[in-house]
C-alpha positions as CSV (number, residue, x, y, z in Angstrom):
1,X,-54.2,-11.7,71.6
2,X,-51.5,-13.4,69.5
3,X,-50.9,-12.5,65.9
4,X,-50.3,-15.4,63.5
5,X,-47.5,-15.3,61.0
6,X,-50.0,-15.6,58.1
7,X,-51.7,-12.4,59.3
8,X,-48.4,-10.6,59.6
9,X,-47.3,-11.6,56.1
10,X,-50.7,-10.8,54.6
11,X,-50.7,-7.4,56.3
12,X,-47.1,-6.7,55.1
13,X,-48.0,-7.6,51.5
14,X,-51.1,-5.4,51.7
15,X,-49.3,-2.4,53.1
16,X,-46.4,-2.6,50.6
17,X,-49.0,-3.0,47.7
18,X,-51.0,0.0,49.0
19,X,-47.8,2.1,49.3
20,X,-46.8,1.1,45.8
21,X,-50.1,2.0,44.3
22,X,-50.1,5.3,46.1
23,X,-46.6,6.1,44.6
24,X,-47.7,4.9,41.1
25,X,-50.4,7.6,41.2
26,X,-48.0,10.4,41.8
27,X,-47.2,13.0,39.0
28,X,-43.4,12.6,38.9
29,X,-41.5,9.8,37.3
30,X,-39.3,8.8,40.3
31,X,-42.2,8.0,42.6
32,X,-43.9,6.0,39.8
33,X,-40.7,3.9,39.3
34,X,-40.4,3.4,43.1
35,X,-44.1,2.4,43.2
36,X,-43.7,-0.2,40.5
37,X,-40.7,-1.6,42.3
38,X,-42.7,-1.9,45.6
39,X,-45.6,-3.6,43.8
40,X,-43.1,-6.1,42.3
41,X,-41.6,-6.8,45.7
42,X,-45.1,-7.4,47.2
43,X,-45.9,-9.8,44.4
44,X,-42.7,-11.7,45.0
45,X,-43.4,-12.0,48.7
46,X,-46.9,-13.2,47.9
47,X,-45.7,-15.9,45.5
48,X,-43.0,-16.9,47.9
49,X,-45.5,-17.2,50.8
50,X,-47.8,-19.4,48.7
51,X,-45.1,-22.1,48.7
52,X,-45.4,-22.5,52.6
53,X,-42.2,-21.9,54.5
54,X,-40.9,-25.0,56.3
55,X,-38.2,-25.0,58.9
56,X,-35.4,-27.6,58.5
57,X,-37.1,-29.4,55.6
58,X,-35.2,-30.8,52.6
59,X,-35.9,-29.2,49.2
60,X,-36.8,-32.2,47.1
61,X,-36.8,-35.6,48.9
62,X,-39.6,-38.1,49.5
63,X,-40.3,-37.1,53.1
64,X,-43.8,-36.0,54.2
65,X,-42.7,-32.4,54.8
66,X,-41.1,-31.1,51.6
67,X,-40.4,-27.5,50.7
68,X,-41.9,-26.7,47.3
69,X,-39.2,-25.4,45.0
70,X,-41.5,-24.0,42.3
71,X,-42.4,-20.7,44.2
72,X,-38.7,-20.2,44.9
73,X,-37.8,-20.6,41.3
74,X,-40.7,-18.3,40.2
75,X,-39.6,-15.6,42.6
76,X,-35.9,-15.8,41.6
77,X,-37.0,-15.4,37.9
78,X,-39.3,-12.5,38.9
79,X,-36.5,-10.8,40.7
80,X,-34.3,-10.9,37.6
81,X,-37.1,-9.8,35.3
82,X,-38.1,-7.0,37.7
83,X,-34.5,-5.7,37.8
84,X,-34.3,-5.6,34.0
85,X,-37.8,-3.9,33.8
86,X,-36.8,-1.3,36.4
87,X,-33.7,-0.5,34.5
88,X,-35.7,-0.1,31.3
89,X,-38.3,2.1,32.9
90,X,-35.6,4.3,34.4
91,X,-34.1,4.7,31.0
92,X,-37.4,5.6,29.5
93,X,-38.0,8.2,32.3
94,X,-34.6,9.7,31.7
95,X,-35.3,9.9,27.9
96,X,-38.7,11.4,28.6
97,X,-37.1,14.0,30.8
98,X,-34.5,14.8,28.1
99,X,-37.2,15.1,25.4
100,X,-39.8,17.1,27.2
101,X,-37.7,19.0,29.7
102,X,-39.8,17.9,32.7
103,X,-40.1,14.8,34.9
104,X,-43.9,14.8,35.0
105,X,-45.5,11.6,33.7
106,X,-47.9,13.6,31.5
107,X,-45.1,15.8,30.1
108,X,-46.5,19.1,31.2
109,X,-44.2,21.4,33.3
110,X,-45.2,23.0,36.6
111,X,-46.3,26.6,36.5
112,X,-49.2,28.6,35.3
113,X,-49.2,27.2,31.8
114,X,-49.0,23.5,32.8
115,X,-50.5,23.6,36.3
116,X,-52.5,20.5,37.2
117,X,-56.2,21.1,38.2
C-alpha cells in the first residue's frame, strides 16, 4: 500500500487543525494562544497546497506547467498578519493576567471559590 502525497498533506493539515482546536478549548491563556497559532499554520499549509506544488517549474512564464503565485502571495500575507495577531493576543492575555490576577480565559482563579465544574 502506497500513500499519496495528497493524503499525507491532508492528514497533516487535519491533525494540526485538530490539535489546535483541542488547545483552543483549554482553560488557560497560553494553550489558547498556541492553539490559535496551530490553526493559523494549518490554514496556511492548506492554502499553499491548493496552488499545486510543481518541481522545477517557472513562476510566471507561458509554459504548460506554471506554478501559481497567488497562493504563495496569500500565505506570505497570512504569515505576516498571523504574526501580528499572535503578538496582539499575547499582549491581551498578559493584560488580562495583570487585571484579573489569573491566567484563566474566564477570569476565575483555581480553588474552592472559582473551581470549574
